C-alpha positions in Angstrom: 28.1 19.2 49.9 27.4 15.1 49.2 24.2 16.5 47.5 26.3 18.3 44.9 28.9 15.5 44.3 25.8 13.1 43.4 24.6 15.5 41.3 27.8 15.9 39.5 28.2 12.0 39.2 24.7 11.6 38.0 25.5 14.1 35.1 29.0 12.3 34.7 27.4 9.2 34.1 24.7 10.3 31.9 26.9 12.0 29.2 29.3 8.9 29.7 26.4 6.8 28.1 25.4 9.3 25.9 29.3 9.6 24.6 28.7 5.4 24.2 25.3 5.8 22.2 26.8 8.4 20.0 29.7 6.1 19.0 27.4 3.2 18.4 25.6 5.0 15.7 28.9 7.0 14.4 31.2 4.0 14.3 29.3 2.3 11.4 28.7 5.4 9.6 32.3 6.3 9.5 33.0 2.6 8.3 30.1 2.9 5.4 31.7 6.5 4.6 35.3 4.9 4.4 34.4 2.2 2.8 32.8 4.2 -0.2 35.6 6.3 -0.7 38.2 3.1 -1.0 39.1 1.3 -4.7 39.1 -2.2 -5.6 43.1 -1.7 -4.7 42.7 -0.6 -1.5 40.9 -3.9 -0.7 42.8 -5.9 -1.8 45.8 -4.2 -0.3 44.7 -5.3 3.0 43.5 -1.8 4.5 42.0 -1.9 7.7 38.3 -1.2 8.1 38.4 2.2 9.9 41.7 2.9 8.0 41.1 5.9 5.2 42.2 5.9 1.8 45.5 7.8 0.2 43.1 8.5 -2.6 39.4 9.2 -2.8 37.8 6.8 -5.3 35.2 9.2 -6.8 34.4 6.9 -9.3 32.3 4.4 -6.9 29.8 7.5 -6.9 30.2 7.8 -10.5 29.2 4.1 -11.2 26.9 3.9 -8.7 24.6 6.7 -10.5 25.8 5.3 -14.4 26.5 1.6 -14.0 24.0 1.1 -11.2 21.3 3.5 -12.7 20.9 4.5 -8.9 19.0 7.6 -10.0 16.4 5.4 -11.8 16.0 3.4 -8.7 15.5 7.1 -7.0 13.0 8.3 -9.1 10.7 5.4 -8.4 10.9 5.3 -5.0 10.2 9.3 -5.0 7.3 8.2 -7.3 5.9 5.6 -4.6 7.1 7.6 -1.6 5.3 10.8 -2.6 2.1 8.7 -3.6 1.9 6.6 -0.5 2.7 9.5 2.4 0.3 12.2 1.7 -2.8 9.8 0.9 -1.7 7.8 4.2 -1.6 10.3 6.4 -4.9 11.9 4.7 -6.8 8.8 5.1 -5.6 8.1 8.7 -6.3 11.6 10.0 -10.0 11.0 8.5 -10.1 7.8 10.4 -8.3 9.2 14.1 -10.7 12.3 13.3 -13.9 9.9 13.2 -12.5 8.2 16.4 -12.2 10.9 18.2 -14.6 13.5 17.1 -17.6 11.8 15.7 -20.6 9.9 17.5 -19.9 6.7 16.1 -20.8 2.9 17.5 -18.0 1.1 18.9 -15.0 3.2 18.7 -13.0 1.3 21.0 -13.2 -1.6 19.1 -13.1 -0.4 15.7 -9.8 1.3 17.0 -8.5 -2.3 18.7 -9.4 -3.5 14.8 -7.2 -1.0 13.4 -4.1 -1.8 15.8 -4.6 -5.6 15.0 -3.1 -4.2 11.7 0.3 -3.9 13.4 0.2 -7.4 14.7 0.2 -8.9 11.4 3.8 -10.1 10.0 4.4 -8.7 6.5 6.0 -12.3 5.2 2.5 -13.9 5.9 0.6 -11.9 3.5 3.3 -12.2 0.6 2.0 -15.1 -0.8 -1.8 -14.1 -1.1 -0.8 -10.2 -2.2 1.4 -12.3 -5.3 -1.4 -14.8 -6.2 -4.2 -11.6 -5.8 -2.0 -9.0 -7.8 -0.9 -11.7 -10.7 -4.8 -11.7 -11.4 -5.3 -8.4 -11.6 -2.3 -7.4 -13.4 -0.5 -4.9 -10.6 2.5 -6.6 -10.8 5.4 -4.3 -11.7 3.2 -1.4 -11.0 3.7 2.0 -9.0 0.0 1.5 -8.1 -0.1 -1.9 -6.7 3.3 -1.3 -4.3 1.9 2.3 -2.8 -1.8 0.4 -2.4 -0.2 -2.2 -0.1 2.1 0.1 1.5 -1.1 2.1 2.6 -2.6 -0.5 4.1 0.5 -1.8 6.2 1.1 1.5 7.2 -2.4 2.8 8.3 -2.6 1.0 11.7 0.4 3.2 12.8 -0.7 6.4 11.8 -4.5 6.0 13.4 -2.4 5.6 16.8 0.0 8.7 16.1 -3.1 10.6 15.2 -5.9 9.7 17.5 -3.3 10.1 20.4 -2.7 13.7 19.4 -6.5 14.8 18.5 -7.2 13.5 21.8 -5.0 16.1 23.0 -6.9 18.9 21.2 -9.3 20.8 23.4 -13.0 19.9 22.6 -13.4 24.1 23.5 -12.5 24.3 19.6 -14.7 22.1 18.8 -17.6 24.2 20.3 -16.1 27.6 19.4 -16.0 25.9 15.7 -19.6 25.0 15.7 -20.6 28.1 17.0 -18.9 30.6 14.2 -20.6 28.0 11.5 -18.2 25.1 10.8 -19.5 21.8 9.7 -17.8 18.6 10.8 -15.8 18.6 7.6 -14.6 21.9 8.0 -13.8 21.6 11.6 -11.5 18.4 10.6 -9.2 20.7 7.7 -9.5 23.9 9.4 -9.2 23.5 12.9 -8.0 20.2 13.9 -5.7 19.0 10.9 -3.6 22.2 10.9 -3.3 22.0 15.0 -2.1 18.4 14.6 1.2 19.7 12.7 3.8 17.9 15.1 1.7 15.0 14.4 1.6 15.1 10.8 5.6 16.2 10.7 6.2 13.3 12.6 4.3 10.8 9.9 5.9 12.4 7.1 9.1 11.6 8.7 8.4 7.8 9.6 6.5 6.8 6.5 9.0 8.4 4.0 11.7 6.2 5.9 9.8 3.3 6.0 8.6 3.3 2.6 12.1 4.6 0.9 13.9 1.8 2.8 11.3 -1.2 2.4 12.4 -4.1 0.4 10.4 -7.0 0.9 7.1 -6.4 -0.6 9.0 -4.4 -3.3 11.0 -7.5 -4.0 8.0 -9.4 -4.7 5.6 -7.0 -6.3 8.4 -5.3 -8.7 10.6 -7.6 -10.9 11.5 -5.0 -14.0 14.5 -3.5 -13.4 13.3 -0.1 -14.7 11.0 -0.1 -11.9 12.5 -1.2 -8.8 12.8 0.9 -5.5 16.5 1.8 -3.9 16.3 -1.2 -1.8 16.1 -4.0 -4.2 17.8 -1.7 -7.5 21.0 -1.8 -4.5 20.8 -5.6 -4.3 21.7 -6.0 -8.0 25.2 -4.0 -7.1 26.1 -7.2 -5.1 27.6 -9.9 -7.6 27.2 -13.3 -8.1 31.3 -14.6 -7.8 31.9 -11.3 -5.6 31.1 -7.8 -4.4 32.7 -4.1 -5.0 31.9 -2.6 -1.0 33.2 0.8 -2.4 30.4 0.7 -5.3 27.8 -0.4 -3.3 28.8 1.8 -0.2 28.9 4.7 -2.4 25.1 3.9 -3.5 23.9 3.7 0.2 25.4 7.1 0.9 23.9 8.9 -1.8 20.2 6.9 -1.4 20.1 8.4 2.0 20.4 12.0 0.9 16.5 12.1 0.1 15.4 10.6 3.8 18.1 13.1 5.6 16.5 16.2 3.7 13.2 15.0 4.9 14.1 14.6 8.2 16.0 18.1 8.2 12.9 19.8 7.2 10.4 18.1 9.7 12.9 17.0 12.4 11.9 20.0 15.0 8.3 19.0 15.1 9.4 14.9 15.6 9.7 15.1 19.4 6.7 17.0 19.9 4.6 14.7 17.6 5.5 11.6 19.4 4.7 12.7 22.9 1.3 13.8 21.7 0.7 9.8 20.6 0.8 8.8 23.9 -2.3 10.7 25.1 -5.6 8.9 25.8 
């Protein structure tokens, strides 16, 4: 009886913690939605942060798309993300395959060298990147932006894929070689398809980080017609005041592509992260 009581208590504590964590996530999301549908008059009337307006201000969403050129910023972000994510994952997969399946010297040292890239603060590279890009004429270009994104994202991708590739049984390699596969065929016919959970994980994390990246985009892109979503939304902030309903409406619309990508690949996400911690 005592053991059953302890079990019930543990479950109750667990559910309480989960409810608290859920509230921590839901409350900011609720305030974002509530603010997005409020008009300026609702703010001036002293309405509370958690109060819902009497009438939904759909104009906020229309203005974000038309006056705020949000669709232009989303198009730019989609171009950069659709270039960076597949190319970055392909390069990371090749590097992880070499570290786990090819006979190369200093595998551990090479892997540590890649991991050092995760320790490099992005801020330390802003000035060198700006100087080099100015000389090469890469400022205000999609290529310049996605190129530096690939460089900063490669360390994390190799970490994930190397861990997953190490978990793939070596017997598959032997069977593939017996069937006449070369190393390239082993990569794209055997190892890479098996690593779908890890690839799905990287698609979600890479797309999310690329879509939401602000610092590098604000330095490299100054042309209003080429700005990405995070930089473009900052133009919604006025010099002498900010229409928060208009701003939050833009944020809500910009979340849609990320949500779609997550819903498509989320079932593989946990499995892919679990594979990354393997030796």
